[in-house]
MMTF fields as JSON, N, C-alpha, C and O atoms, coordinates in Angstrom:
{
  "mmtfVersion": "1.0.0",
  "mmtfProducer": "UNKNOWN",
  "numBonds": 235,
  "numAtoms": 236,
  "numGroups": 59,
  "numChains": 1,
  "numModels": 1,
  "chainsPerModel": [1],
  "groupsPerChain": [59],
  "chainIdList": ["A"],
  "bondAtomList": [4, 2, 8, 6, 12, 10, 16, 14, 20, 18, 24, 22, 28, 26, 32, 30, 36, 34, 40, 38, 44, 42, 48, 46, 52, 50, 56, 54, 60, 58, 64, 62, 68, 66, 72, 70, 76, 74, 80, 78, 84, 82, 88, 86, 92, 90, 96, 94, 100, 98, 104, 102, 108, 106, 112, 110, 116, 114, 120, 118, 124, 122, 128, 126, 132, 130, 136, 134, 140, 138, 144, 142, 148, 146, 152, 150, 156, 154, 160, 158, 164, 162, 168, 166, 172, 170, 176, 174, 180, 178, 184, 182, 188, 186, 192, 190, 196, 194, 200, 198, 204, 202, 208, 206, 212, 210, 216, 214, 220, 218, 224, 222, 228, 226, 232, 230],
  "bondOrderList": [1, 1, 1, 1, 1, 1, 1, 1, 1, 1, 1, 1, 1, 1, 1, 1, 1, 1, 1, 1, 1, 1, 1, 1, 1, 1, 1, 1, 1, 1, 1, 1, 1, 1, 1, 1, 1, 1, 1, 1, 1, 1, 1, 1, 1, 1, 1, 1, 1, 1, 1, 1, 1, 1, 1, 1, 1, 1],
  "groupList": [{"groupName": "MET", "atomNameList": ["N", "CA", "C", "O"], "elementList": ["N", "C", "C", "O"], "formalChargeList": [0, 0, 0, 0], "bondAtomList": [1, 0, 2, 1, 3, 2], "bondOrderList": [1, 1, 2], "singleLetterCode": "M", "chemCompType": "L-PEPTIDE LINKING"}, {"groupName": "PRO", "atomNameList": ["N", "CA", "C", "O"], "elementList": ["N", "C", "C", "O"], "formalChargeList": [0, 0, 0, 0], "bondAtomList": [1, 0, 2, 1, 3, 2], "bondOrderList": [1, 1, 2], "singleLetterCode": "P", "chemCompType": "L-PEPTIDE LINKING"}, {"groupName": "LYS", "atomNameList": ["N", "CA", "C", "O"], "elementList": ["N", "C", "C", "O"], "formalChargeList": [0, 0, 0, 0], "bondAtomList": [1, 0, 2, 1, 3, 2], "bondOrderList": [1, 1, 2], "singleLetterCode": "K", "chemCompType": "L-PEPTIDE LINKING"}, {"groupName": "GLY", "atomNameList": ["N", "CA", "C", "O"], "elementList": ["N", "C", "C", "O"], "formalChargeList": [0, 0, 0, 0], "bondAtomList": [1, 0, 2, 1, 3, 2], "bondOrderList": [1, 1, 2], "singleLetterCode": "G", "chemCompType": "PEPTIDE LINKING"}, {"groupName": "ARG", "atomNameList": ["N", "CA", "C", "O"], "elementList": ["N", "C", "C", "O"], "formalChargeList": [0, 0, 0, 0], "bondAtomList": [1, 0, 2, 1, 3, 2], "bondOrderList": [1, 1, 2], "singleLetterCode": "R", "chemCompType": "L-PEPTIDE LINKING"}, {"groupName": "CYS", "atomNameList": ["N", "CA", "C", "O"], "elementList": ["N", "C", "C", "O"], "formalChargeList": [0, 0, 0, 0], "bondAtomList": [1, 0, 2, 1, 3, 2], "bondOrderList": [1, 1, 2], "singleLetterCode": "C", "chemCompType": "L-PEPTIDE LINKING"}, {"groupName": "ILE", "atomNameList": ["N", "CA", "C", "O"], "elementList": ["N", "C", "C", "O"], "formalChargeList": [0, 0, 0, 0], "bondAtomList": [1, 0, 2, 1, 3, 2], "bondOrderList": [1, 1, 2], "singleLetterCode": "I", "chemCompType": "L-PEPTIDE LINKING"}, {"groupName": "VAL", "atomNameList": ["N", "CA", "C", "O"], "elementList": ["N", "C", "C", "O"], "formalChargeList": [0, 0, 0, 0], "bondAtomList": [1, 0, 2, 1, 3, 2], "bondOrderList": [1, 1, 2], "singleLetterCode": "V", "chemCompType": "L-PEPTIDE LINKING"}, {"groupName": "ASP", "atomNameList": ["N", "CA", "C", "O"], "elementList": ["N", "C", "C", "O"], "formalChargeList": [0, 0, 0, 0], "bondAtomList": [1, 0, 2, 1, 3, 2], "bondOrderList": [1, 1, 2], "singleLetterCode": "D", "chemCompType": "L-PEPTIDE LINKING"}, {"groupName": "ALA", "atomNameList": ["N", "CA", "C", "O"], "elementList": ["N", "C", "C", "O"], "formalChargeList": [0, 0, 0, 0], "bondAtomList": [1, 0, 2, 1, 3, 2], "bondOrderList": [1, 1, 2], "singleLetterCode": "A", "chemCompType": "L-PEPTIDE LINKING"}, {"groupName": "PHE", "atomNameList": ["N", "CA", "C", "O"], "elementList": ["N", "C", "C", "O"], "formalChargeList": [0, 0, 0, 0], "bondAtomList": [1, 0, 2, 1, 3, 2], "bondOrderList": [1, 1, 2], "singleLetterCode": "F", "chemCompType": "L-PEPTIDE LINKING"}, {"groupName": "SER", "atomNameList": ["N", "CA", "C", "O"], "elementList": ["N", "C", "C", "O"], "formalChargeList": [0, 0, 0, 0], "bondAtomList": [1, 0, 2, 1, 3, 2], "bondOrderList": [1, 1, 2], "singleLetterCode": "S", "chemCompType": "L-PEPTIDE LINKING"}, {"groupName": "THR", "atomNameList": ["N", "CA", "C", "O"], "elementList": ["N", "C", "C", "O"], "formalChargeList": [0, 0, 0, 0], "bondAtomList": [1, 0, 2, 1, 3, 2], "bondOrderList": [1, 1, 2], "singleLetterCode": "T", "chemCompType": "L-PEPTIDE LINKING"}, {"groupName": "HIS", "atomNameList": ["N", "CA", "C", "O"], "elementList": ["N", "C", "C", "O"], "formalChargeList": [0, 0, 0, 0], "bondAtomList": [1, 0, 2, 1, 3, 2], "bondOrderList": [1, 1, 2], "singleLetterCode": "H", "chemCompType": "L-PEPTIDE LINKING"}, {"groupName": "ASN", "atomNameList": ["N", "CA", "C", "O"], "elementList": ["N", "C", "C", "O"], "formalChargeList": [0, 0, 0, 0], "bondAtomList": [1, 0, 2, 1, 3, 2], "bondOrderList": [1, 1, 2], "singleLetterCode": "N", "chemCompType": "L-PEPTIDE LINKING"}, {"groupName": "LEU", "atomNameList": ["N", "CA", "C", "O"], "elementList": ["N", "C", "C", "O"], "formalChargeList": [0, 0, 0, 0], "bondAtomList": [1, 0, 2, 1, 3, 2], "bondOrderList": [1, 1, 2], "singleLetterCode": "L", "chemCompType": "L-PEPTIDE LINKING"}, {"groupName": "TRP", "atomNameList": ["N", "CA", "C", "O"], "elementList": ["N", "C", "C", "O"], "formalChargeList": [0, 0, 0, 0], "bondAtomList": [1, 0, 2, 1, 3, 2], "bondOrderList": [1, 1, 2], "singleLetterCode": "W", "chemCompType": "L-PEPTIDE LINKING"}, {"groupName": "TYR", "atomNameList": ["N", "CA", "C", "O"], "elementList": ["N", "C", "C", "O"], "formalChargeList": [0, 0, 0, 0], "bondAtomList": [1, 0, 2, 1, 3, 2], "bondOrderList": [1, 1, 2], "singleLetterCode": "Y", "chemCompType": "L-PEPTIDE LINKING"}, {"groupName": "GLU", "atomNameList": ["N", "CA", "C", "O"], "elementList": ["N", "C", "C", "O"], "formalChargeList": [0, 0, 0, 0], "bondAtomList": [1, 0, 2, 1, 3, 2], "bondOrderList": [1, 1, 2], "singleLetterCode": "E", "chemCompType": "L-PEPTIDE LINKING"}],
  "groupTypeList": [0, 1, 2, 3, 3, 4, 5, 1, 6, 5, 2, 2, 1, 0, 7, 8, 9, 7, 9, 1, 10, 5, 11, 12, 13, 5, 2, 14, 7, 8, 15, 14, 4, 16, 15, 11, 3, 15, 17, 7, 6, 1, 3, 18, 11, 7, 1, 7, 18, 18, 18, 3, 18, 8, 10, 11, 18, 8, 6],
  "groupIdList": [1, 2, 3, 4, 5, 6, 7, 8, 9, 10, 11, 12, 13, 14, 15, 16, 17, 18, 19, 20, 21, 22, 23, 24, 25, 26, 27, 28, 29, 30, 31, 32, 33, 34, 35, 36, 37, 38, 39, 40, 41, 42, 43, 44, 45, 46, 47, 48, 49, 50, 51, 52, 53, 54, 55, 56, 57, 58, 59],
  "secStructList": [7, 7, 6, 6, 7, 7, 7, 1, 1, 1, 7, 7, 7, 7, 7, 4, 4, 4, 6, 6, 7, 1, 1, 2, 2, 2, 2, 2, 2, 2, 2, 2, 2, 2, 2, 6, 6, 1, 1, 7, 7, 7, 7, 7, 7, 7, 7, 7, 7, 7, 6, 6, 7, 7, 7, 4, 4, 4, 7],
  "xCoordList": [-86.249, -85.845, -85.955, -86.915, -84.915, -84.697, -85.692, -85.8, -86.472, -87.434, -86.952, -85.92, -87.608, -87.281, -86.437, -86.02, -86.131, -85.352, -85.781, -87.01, -85.206, -85.378, -85.979, -85.793, -86.57, -86.586, -85.21, -84.7, -84.836, -83.753, -83.897, -82.948, -85.105, -85.683, -85.878, -85.267, -86.961, -87.298, -87.239, -87.465, -86.836, -85.984, -87.124, -86.896, -88.166, -89.537, -89.546, -89.043, -89.974, -90.011, -90.386, -91.144, -89.684, -90.005, -91.066, -91.228, -91.868, -93.196, -92.955, -92.631, -93.215, -92.779, -93.213, -92.454, -94.61, -95.019, -94.429, -94.527, -93.768, -92.728, -91.573, -90.936, -91.067, -89.424, -88.483, -88.561, -87.509, -87.17, -87.464, -86.915, -88.704, -89.372, -90.303, -90.335, -90.848, -92.053, -93.562, -94.591, -93.279, -94.493, -94.106, -92.95, -95.011, -95.026, -94.637, -94.107, -94.868, -94.186, -92.9, -92.366, -92.102, -90.8, -90.185, -89.04, -90.61, -90.224, -90.418, -89.468, -91.29, -91.109, -90.436, -90.702, -89.66, -88.922, -87.299, -86.411, -87.13, -86.033, -85.805, -84.733, -87.12, -87.013, -86.512, -85.695, -87.487, -86.938, -85.811, -85.448, -84.957, -83.82, -82.883, -82.144, -82.864, -82.133, -82.275, -81.348, -84.008, -84.017, -83.711, -83.519, -83.65, -82.931, -81.313, -80.763, -80.764, -79.081, -78.6, -77.38, -79.501, -79.122, -78.424, -77.667, -78.331, -77.806, -77.01, -77.557, -75.716, -75.101, -74.171, -73.725, -73.792, -72.912, -71.708, -71.689, -70.394, -69.253, -68.764, -68.815, -68.311, -67.888, -67.265, -67.372, -66.605, -66.236, -67.036, -67.888, -66.979, -68.104, -68.119, -67.055, -69.404, -69.853, -70.314, -71.221, -69.651, -69.978, -71.275, -71.901, -71.836, -73.374, -73.328, -72.595, -74.363, -74.835, -75.429, -76.387, -74.652, -75.067, -76.24, -76.555, -77.018, -78.144, -78.209, -77.926, -78.572, -78.404, -77.275, -77.038, -76.475, -75.379, -76.078, -76.959, -75.274, -75.833, -74.927, -73.851, -75.13, -73.79, -74.147, -73.403, -75.375, -75.897, -74.728, -74.686, -73.821, -72.897, -71.984, -71.282, -71.645, -70.613, -70.972, -69.977, -72.056, -72.481, -72.049, -72.551],
  "yCoordList": [124.48, 125.45, 126.65, 126.906, 127.288, 128.438, 129.685, 130.135, 130.203, 131.158, 132.584, 132.984, 133.38, 134.333, 134.67, 135.821, 133.666, 133.503, 134.201, 134.231, 134.777, 135.589, 134.301, 133.101, 134.756, 133.797, 134.096, 135.208, 133.127, 133.321, 133.853, 134.191, 133.885, 134.117, 136.22, 137.017, 136.43, 137.605, 138.5, 139.709, 137.556, 138.061, 138.641, 139.325, 138.313, 138.432, 137.44, 136.332, 137.678, 136.587, 135.301, 135.125, 134.336, 132.939, 132.345, 132.709, 131.342, 131.013, 129.275, 128.509, 128.988, 127.513, 126.481, 125.52, 126.465, 125.664, 125.334, 124.284, 126.423, 126.252, 126.569, 126.893, 126.585, 126.772, 126.126, 124.919, 126.953, 128.337, 129.534, 130.635, 128.98, 129.943, 131.11, 131.231, 131.729, 132.851, 132.262, 132.231, 131.786, 131.113, 130.04, 129.959, 129.25, 128.596, 128.808, 127.954, 130.325, 130.789, 130.855, 130.45, 131.255, 131.708, 130.087, 130.032, 128.72, 127.615, 127.223, 126.658, 127.429, 126.998, 128.07, 128.1, 129.0, 129.611, 129.22, 129.525, 128.475, 128.024, 126.945, 126.702, 126.038, 124.994, 124.592, 123.732, 125.784, 126.181, 126.46, 126.249, 127.018, 127.633, 126.395, 126.37, 125.373, 124.196, 123.43, 122.997, 123.214, 122.574, 123.045, 122.258, 124.275, 124.671, 125.035, 125.654, 124.664, 124.785, 125.979, 126.098, 127.052, 128.234, 127.917, 128.85, 126.779, 126.751, 125.152, 124.148, 125.303, 123.961, 123.608, 124.574, 122.462, 122.075, 121.692, 120.786, 122.362, 122.322, 120.845, 120.342, 120.216, 118.775, 118.686, 119.52, 117.439, 116.918, 116.458, 115.703, 116.83, 116.929, 115.535, 114.92, 114.809, 113.626, 113.254, 113.951, 112.052, 112.031, 111.793, 111.213, 112.15, 112.375, 110.777, 110.446, 109.922, 108.603, 108.906, 109.652, 108.15, 107.717, 107.256, 106.358, 107.585, 106.738, 105.694, 105.689, 104.568, 103.13, 102.395, 101.205, 103.282, 102.596, 101.938, 102.454, 100.355, 99.946, 100.006, 99.469, 100.658, 100.639, 99.716, 99.701, 98.795, 98.273, 97.166, 96.803, 96.603, 95.552, 96.212, 95.429, 97.714, 98.388, 98.474, 98.602, 98.438, 98.188, 97.265, 97.165],
  "zCoordList": [-18.626, -19.32, -18.38, -17.654, -18.498, -17.559, -17.963, -19.104, -16.676, -16.956, -17.323, -16.784, -18.192, -18.431, -19.59, -19.717, -20.521, -21.67, -22.795, -22.861, -23.708, -25.0, -26.138, -25.935, -27.096, -28.411, -29.306, -29.444, -29.751, -30.443, -31.886, -32.595, -32.207, -33.283, -33.423, -34.135, -32.416, -32.477, -31.388, -31.345, -30.363, -29.048, -28.063, -27.065, -28.448, -27.567, -26.225, -26.407, -25.141, -24.002, -24.601, -25.555, -23.839, -24.391, -23.551, -22.386, -24.179, -23.745, -23.635, -24.543, -22.292, -21.989, -22.757, -22.881, -23.477, -24.507, -25.742, -26.377, -26.019, -27.269, -27.086, -28.088, -26.11, -25.301, -26.216, -26.446, -26.799, -26.271, -27.011, -26.989, -27.847, -28.769, -28.123, -26.898, -28.732, -28.307, -28.702, -28.027, -30.13, -30.634, -31.597, -32.011, -31.947, -33.177, -34.218, -34.93, -34.616, -35.821, -35.763, -36.795, -34.853, -34.761, -34.431, -34.879, -33.767, -33.931, -35.557, -36.099, -36.127, -37.768, -38.316, -39.518, -37.991, -38.784, -38.589, -39.384, -37.345, -36.936, -37.675, -38.231, -37.723, -38.55, -39.669, -39.998, -40.486, -41.891, -42.222, -43.379, -41.268, -41.26, -41.428, -42.412, -40.538, -40.675, -41.842, -42.526, -42.126, -43.123, -44.412, -45.338, -44.549, -45.975, -45.921, -46.832, -44.976, -44.979, -44.313, -44.202, -43.766, -43.513, -42.333, -42.066, -41.306, -40.157, -40.479, -40.935, -40.115, -40.306, -39.208, -38.59, -38.843, -37.936, -38.428, -39.261, -37.967, -38.873, -38.617, -37.494, -39.671, -39.348, -40.911, -41.811, -40.919, -42.491, -43.157, -42.688, -44.619, -45.383, -45.703, -45.627, -46.127, -45.682, -47.327, -47.78, -48.343, -49.582, -49.772, -48.885, -50.825, -51.203, -51.971, -52.903, -51.249, -52.044, -53.401, -53.604, -54.411, -55.817, -55.977, -55.196, -56.76, -56.889, -57.47, -58.668, -56.863, -57.139, -56.404, -56.61, -55.392, -54.912, -53.541, -52.854, -53.306, -51.863, -51.064, -51.326, -49.919, -49.047, -47.956, -46.976, -47.987, -46.638, -46.348, -45.172, -47.186, -46.564, -45.812, -45.172, -45.593, -45.374, -43.892, -43.178, -43.294, -42.049, -41.21, -40.09]
}
């Protein structure tokens, strides 16, 4: 990791132990944003598997 970076959440100086964040708190804030869908990577929509469907033979 580059030295002197800034935390993407609060802009405080980055700490190597939790890079690129400044603290475990900011690391967890970022993780929560990914898990709650606030961050997304653009791309094609993927159909949601219906309950009970088995796609294992498609592989």
